[in-house]
Residue, then its C-alpha position, 0 to 999 in steps of 0.5 A: x310737065x317736068x317730073x323727076x323720078x327713080x330710073x328703071x332698067x328699062x330706061x337703059x336704051x335712052x340713057x345709053x343713047x344720051x351717054x353715047x353722045x359724050x362718049x363719041x363727041x367729046x372729052x366730057x367723059x374718058x370713056x372711049x367706047x360707048x357701053x350697050x344697053x345691056x351694059x348700061x342696064x347693069x350699071x343702073x342695076x349696080x348703082x341704084x342698089x346703094x345710091x339714088x339713080x334719077x331721070x328727069x322728064x319733060x312731057x313723058x321723055x327723058x331729058x337727062x339723068x343723075x346718079x351718085x355713086x361710092x367715092x373710092x369705095x372704102x368703108x371710112x368714105x361712107x359719107x361721101x359720094x361722086x356726083x354724075x349728071x348727063x342731059x340730052x345734048x339738044x336740051x342743055x342750058x334749060x335749068x334740067x341740070x340744076x333740077x336734078x342735082x337739087x333732086x339728088x342733094x335732098x335725097x342724099x343728105x337724107x342718106x347722111x352723105x356729107x360730102x359730094x365730089x365731081x370728077x371733070x374733065x378740064x381742058x388744057x386749052x378749050x376745044x371742040x371736044x371739052x370746054x369749061x361748061x361743066x366747072x362753071x355748072x359745078x361753081x353755080x351749084x355751090x362746088x369749089x375745085x379742090x384737086x387737079x390731075x395734070x394730063x391723066x386723059x388722052x382722048x381724040x389725039x390730045x391730053x386733058x386735065x381732070x379737076x375734082x370739085x367739092x361740095x359739103x351738104x351736112x354737117x359733121x357730127 
């Protein structure tokens, strides 16, 4: 049975393990050293104090997580946030990412968030560390590309771009 629930600090070890895979094996994140369980626990506390931070469980096992966090961090951006999702590498392409994002969008809309942004690693040429799968996922979720930063990340001895994608989920009153 699939359950989506709020994260707890006790989930930090599992989430840190999921994230470590992406840090160590991909350019999906530009972090180069995986955070410890304690660092992850601190991140959970900081983010979930203001924004939704959720996990998806299938038969009691965490398969992925998603959270929103401040976009830029200035008061005028209070109706905008940045989205993040990570899945256990073994369970990609099962619809879990969609389920997490749909749950996040509902919660964020109820908070008065209007603009969602995603910062995505973008390969100059697809390679073993980075493909365009994240961009395609976000397109399927209704995001569109709204920005490109050229060769701003350097990992695994090569340069990567980032793109920003945007989705509007509310009305501007």
